[in-house]
C-alpha positions, 0 to 999 in steps of 0.5 A: 280402539281400531280394528278392536285391538287393544294390544298393539306390539305386545302393548296393552293400549288400555294401560298406557301412562299419561304424563304431566307436563312437569313429569315430562320436563323433569324426565326430558332433563334426566335423559338429557343428562345421560339417564337411561331410565328416565329416557325408557320413561319418556317413551313409555309415558307418551305412547298414547301420543304416538297411538292418538297420531297413527290412528289418522292413518288407519284408512290407508289398510296398513299394519297397526302394529307396523304404524306403531312402530314406526311412530315410536321411531319418531318419538324417540328421534323427538326425545332425543333431539328435543332442545329443553331451553327452549320455551315449547312443549314436548309434544308440539315438537313430537307430533310432527316428528312422529307424523313425519316418520310415518308418511316417510314409511308410507311413501318409502313402502308404497305398493308402486316403486319408484326410482331413487332419482324420482323419489330424491327429486320429489323429496327436494321439491317437497323441501323447496315448497315448505321454503318457498311457503315460509318465504312468501307466505303463499303456496308455490307453483311448480314452476316456482319449485322448478325454479327453485331447484333448476329443474324442469317443471315437467319433472318436478311435477312427474316426481311429486305425483310419483310418490303421491299415496294411491287412491283405493277404489274403496276409499270413502268420498262421502258418508250419509248415516253409516251408508258410504260412497266409495271412489269405485261408485263414482267411476263409470265406463261411457264405452258401448259395444257388444259385451256391455250390451250382452251384460245389460241383458243378463243383469236384467235377467237376473234382477227379473229372479229377486223378490220384489222388495229386493228388487225395489231395493236394487232399482232405487239404490243403484238406478235412482241413486238413493241412500239407504237411509232414504230407501228405509224411510220409503219402504218403512224398515231400518237401514240395517235391514235395507243393507242386509236386504241389498248385500243379498240381493247383489250376492244372488244376482252375481251367482245368476250372472 
């Protein structure tokens, strides 16, 4: 399990039940008739589905227990609103309900606070986009959405951007054999000044205090842009050793600077 967790919200995930389609159908019919035990059995028998869905969102660094509880709310809504007369599998209906509930939670609990009016406009814009997609079978432009809502395109664009999930500097953008490149690795500052010049001198002096192998690894890794796997093959050690030596060298440089 993610984060090495077996128990989530007091639930042992290793013992989660799995219902057959026939069992789900029978329980749904009983639950629709007011059978609370059947409703609880449906919830209990679909927790594995909730768990599989929230794992898609674990890179957001949200608390897994919180996501699981929110996903369960989506599951309960799906159980209470599912039409058993339709020829549709329950999971087909439940999955988007659970995902939608989790996404709403992530938007509403965004660390960047957005005013209610802007958030409402953004949600109306998202709903309008879905309507236009179904109507025209294409992705509508901001101008199309604004026209549908009788709003200014600039306001619609700003509202949608305001509720977007902020990207962390530590989000991976590429991974090569366990050697990941993060957003922060792609950001550079081209500004030159006295402070940058002094930092460059301090860095060069700190590099001189490293051992020959550590200095070579830092040079290949950060000045020549090689991956840890490439460095490992070149100097004849494992990728894990390269990673360990790189980490130690960086800690040493920080202390020197």
